[in-house]
N, C-alpha and C positions, 0 to 999 in steps of 0.2 A: 947458880940456878936449878931448883929442883926438875929430877928425870925422874916419872913415872911410868909404867908400864901398864895398857892396857890392850883389849882385846874386843874384838869390833862390838859392838851394839853396847858395849860400856862408857861411863860418863867421867868426867874429874867436874867440880865445883870449883870455882873461881867463888871468893865470897860466896853471902846468902844468895846471888839473883841473876849467876853467871852459871852456865852449865855445857860446856865443850862435853861432844860426844863422837868416840870412833863411829864413823858410818860404813865405810867400805877400807880395804887393804886389798892395794892390787903393786905386787912386786914392790917397786920402792914409793907408790904412791900412797898416802893415805886420804883421806877424806873426812873431812870434820865436817860435824854439824854443831851451831855454836847458837844458842839462848839466851839472850841479853835483852835488856830495857832496852827499847827505844832512846834514851837519852844518852846510851852507850855508846858511841860510835866501833865497827869493827871492822878493820878493812885487812888487806893483805900488807907487807913490811913494806914491798913496792910500790904500792898503792898512798900509804901512809906517808911512807918519806917524799913523794911528787906533791903530795898534799901539803905536804909542813915546807917543800923549798918554792911552790905558789904562793905561799902566802908570805913569807919572808919576804918574796918579791915582791909581791905588791904592799907590805909594809913599808918598801923603800921607797914607794914612788912617789914623787914630788905633787904636791897639789895642784900646784899652778902647771903642771904637763897636762893636765885632766880640762880638756874644753869641751861644752857644750853638751856636757855629761844633762841628759832629763829634759832640754828642749826639742 
């Protein structure tokens, strides 16, 4: 893991097209601004993990269990 120190209004670049900016620092919370192309999904980790779980669950559904879709 790369650990960087940044002050408010400073940024880091990931590759050529993702920029993360420190927007605000209040106590033990840091607000980040993330600029990325629309084709790169950006989620909080807990949201990403929930999406991943739901996708895995959906992939296990047997097509015979699905009825009346599109009627």
